[in-house]
Each structure stands twice: as C-alpha cells, then as structure tokens.
C-alpha positions in Angstrom: 71.3 151.6 4.8 72.9 148.1 5.5 70.4 145.2 5.6 70.3 143.5 8.9 71.8 139.9 8.9 69.0 137.2 8.7 69.4 134.9 11.6 70.6 131.3 10.9 68.6 128.2 11.4 70.5 127.6 14.7 69.9 131.1 15.9 66.2 130.9 15.2 65.9 127.6 17.0 67.9 129.0 20.0 65.7 132.1 20.1 62.6 130.0 20.3 64.1 127.9 23.0 65.0 131.2 25.1 61.4 132.5 24.6 60.0 129.2 25.8 61.8 129.7 29.1 60.8 133.3 29.6 58.3 134.5 32.2 57.7 133.4 35.6 56.4 129.8 36.3 53.3 129.5 38.6 51.9 126.5 40.1 48.9 128.3 41.6 45.6 127.4 39.7 44.1 130.8 40.6 46.8 132.6 38.9 46.5 130.3 35.8 42.7 130.3 35.9 42.2 132.7 33.0 44.6 130.9 30.7 43.2 127.5 31.6 39.7 128.8 30.9 40.6 129.4 27.3 42.2 126.2 26.7 40.8 122.9 25.4 40.9 119.8 27.5 43.9 118.7 25.5 45.7 122.1 26.2 45.0 121.9 29.9 46.6 118.4 30.2 49.7 119.5 28.0 50.1 122.7 30.0 49.8 121.3 33.5 51.6 118.1 32.5 54.5 120.1 31.3 54.6 122.3 34.4 54.9 119.1 36.5 57.8 117.9 34.3 59.5 121.3 34.6 59.0 121.3 38.4 60.5 117.8 38.6 63.5 119.0 36.7 64.0 122.0 38.9 64.0 119.7 42.2 66.5 117.5 40.4 68.9 120.2 39.4 68.8 121.5 43.1 70.5 118.1 44.1 73.3 118.6 41.8 76.4 120.6 42.3 76.6 124.2 40.8 76.9 123.9 37.1 77.2 126.3 34.2 74.5 126.9 31.7 76.2 124.8 29.1 76.5 121.8 31.6 72.9 122.2 32.4 71.9 122.3 28.9 74.0 119.0 28.1 71.9 117.4 30.8 68.7 118.1 29.2 69.5 117.9 25.6 68.6 114.8 23.4 70.7 111.9 24.8 71.4 113.7 28.0 70.9 112.3 31.5 67.6 114.4 31.9 66.4 114.6 28.3 62.9 113.4 28.9 60.1 113.1 31.4 60.6 109.3 31.9 64.3 109.8 32.6 63.6 112.5 35.2 61.0 110.3 36.9 63.4 107.5 37.1 66.3 109.4 38.4 64.2 111.2 41.1 62.9 107.8 42.2 66.5 106.5 42.3 67.7 109.3 44.4 64.7 109.0 46.9 63.2 112.3 46.0 59.9 110.7 45.2 58.2 107.6 46.4 56.8 104.8 44.1 53.2 106.3 44.4 54.4 109.6 43.1 56.5 108.0 40.4 53.4 106.1 39.2 51.3 109.3 39.2 53.9 111.2 37.3 54.0 108.3 34.7 50.2 108.6 34.3 50.4 112.2 33.8 53.1 111.6 31.2 51.0 109.3 29.3 48.1 111.7 29.3 50.3 114.6 28.3 51.8 112.7 25.3 48.4 111.4 24.2 46.9 114.9 24.2 50.0 116.3 22.5 50.1 113.7 19.7 46.7 112.0 19.2 45.4 112.2 15.6 41.9 111.9 16.8 39.9 114.4 18.8 40.7 113.8 22.5 38.8 115.4 25.4 37.6 114.4 28.9 34.4 113.0 27.1 36.9 110.4 25.5 36.6 107.2 27.7 40.2 106.2 27.1 41.4 109.5 28.5 38.8 109.4 31.3 39.9 105.9 32.3 43.5 106.9 32.6 42.5 110.0 34.6 40.9 107.6 37.1 44.3 106.2 37.8 45.3 109.4 39.6 42.7 108.9 42.4 41.7 106.3 45.0 38.9 103.8 44.5 35.8 105.8 45.2 36.7 108.8 43.1 38.3 106.6 40.4 35.0 104.8 40.0 33.2 108.1 39.7 35.6 109.3 37.1 35.2 106.1 35.0 31.4 106.4 35.3 31.3 110.2 34.7 29.8 111.9 31.9 30.5 115.5 32.8 33.6 116.8 31.0 33.7 119.9 33.2 34.0 117.8 36.3 36.6 115.6 34.8 38.7 118.6 33.9 38.5 119.7 37.5 39.6 116.2 38.8 42.7 116.6 36.7 43.5 120.1 38.0 43.0 118.8 41.6 45.5 116.0 40.9 48.0 118.6 39.5 47.5 120.7 42.8 48.3 117.6 45.0 51.3 116.5 42.9 52.8 119.9 42.5 52.4 120.6 46.1 54.2 117.3 47.0 57.0 118.0 44.5 57.6 121.5 46.1 58.1 119.8 49.5 54.6 120.1 51.1 53.8 117.1 53.6 51.1 114.6 52.6 48.6 116.3 54.8 49.3 119.8 53.4 49.1 118.6 49.8 45.8 116.8 50.3 44.4 119.9 52.1 45.3 122.0 49.1 43.7 119.8 46.7 40.6 119.1 48.8 40.0 122.9 49.0 40.0 123.1 45.3 37.7 120.1 45.0 35.2 121.6 47.4 35.1 124.9 45.6 35.1 123.2 42.1 32.0 120.9 43.1 30.1 123.9 44.1 30.9 125.6 40.7 29.9 122.5 38.8 26.6 122.2 40.7 25.9 125.9 39.8 26.9 125.4 36.2 24.6 122.3 36.0 21.7 124.2 37.6 22.0 127.0 35.2 22.2 124.5 32.3 19.0 122.9 33.5 17.3 126.3 33.9 18.3 127.2 30.4 17.0 124.1 28.9 13.7 124.5 30.8 13.4 128.1 29.2 14.2 126.8 25.8 11.4 124.2 26.2 9.0 126.7 27.5 9.6 129.0 24.6 9.2 126.1 22.1 5.9 125.2 23.8 4.7 128.8 23.5 5.8 129.0 19.8 4.0 125.8 19.1 0.8 127.2 20.8 1.0 130.4 18.7 
C-alpha cells in the first residue's frame, strides 16, 4: 500500500483558509443565537466584528469589475488594497458607500474586535474600558446608560443591537428600516433581561430563606 503524500506547509495553510470560508454567512441574530449563547463576551465581539468586516468586503467587491479568484485574492492578501479592516473602511468611505457616521462606528467595532482578539488580560463587558468604547456606538442617553451599567448581559445585548443596525445599513436598508430592526431586538432583549433579573432575585431570596432555616435548625 502506497502511503499518502503528507501535505506541504503551503497546502495545509491553504486548506485552513478554504475551511474558514466554508458554510453560509448569516447576519440574522436569531439564526446565530445558539452559537452566540455558548460564546464568551470576547467571542461575541470577535464573531460579530468579523462578520461586519466580511460584509463590508462583500459590498466593496460588488463595486469592482468581474475578477478571477486569483485577482480577488491579491486584493485581500497582505499588502493588498483590501488587506485589512481599516483599509476596507477607508475605501468604502472614499467611494461614498458609507457616510462618516458609519465609518466611525465601524472603526469602533474594529477597535473592540482587535482588543478582544489580542488582550492579554481577561476582557468582558464588565471591563470598564470595553464598556466605555461600546458606548461610542450609541447616542447620548443610551451611551450614558452603558457607561454607568453594571449588567454584563445587558451590555452584550447592546453590542448585538449595534451589530443588527450596522449590518442592516451595510446590506442596503434605509436608516428607518435599520433602526426598526435594532429597536425590535432591543425591546425583546430588555424583556429578557428583566425576566432574568427577576429570576436571579428570586433565586437569591430562596437561598437566603434556606440559610435562615438552616440557622434556625
């Protein structure tokens, strides 16, 4: 029996790159809910931040003439015109595909994604530095609530709401439609947070009651 040829370094790297691109991409949180539920705060930021970057790249490539896979690959490889998130944001802005506000929002997400991917310290939505930057994705009232917030679950939901709004805009939704999508999620999420908080308080009350009973016994 002839032993199969072991893949070269280049072949292994290429195979991993191909695997990364497999599967359908969804920007619907309901479809991603199960995956996101199992992810840490860092994981949620990295996943959704990367999806926004991929979506921006898709929109950019749609503006170009038809190209071969090699030509597309040359655009996105190291040193290429679209090699990183920052370059993609700058080009989309220069082409008038996104306005200054969306450009700034994407740069905030880029900073959050990079920090969550590379931080040497534990980083969650309980971390004030991450929470402060999250507040930059929202208008004044919500931004103040976020900076003052202590509920990591609520902060996580705020980030997902921002993702829904931004992905809707990048896919061509009007400002009104994008806001409506994100507001619906916000309304549903706030109810969920309230229910979770109530259950948490009820559980704490039961624990206190049990401790009191044990002490009496």
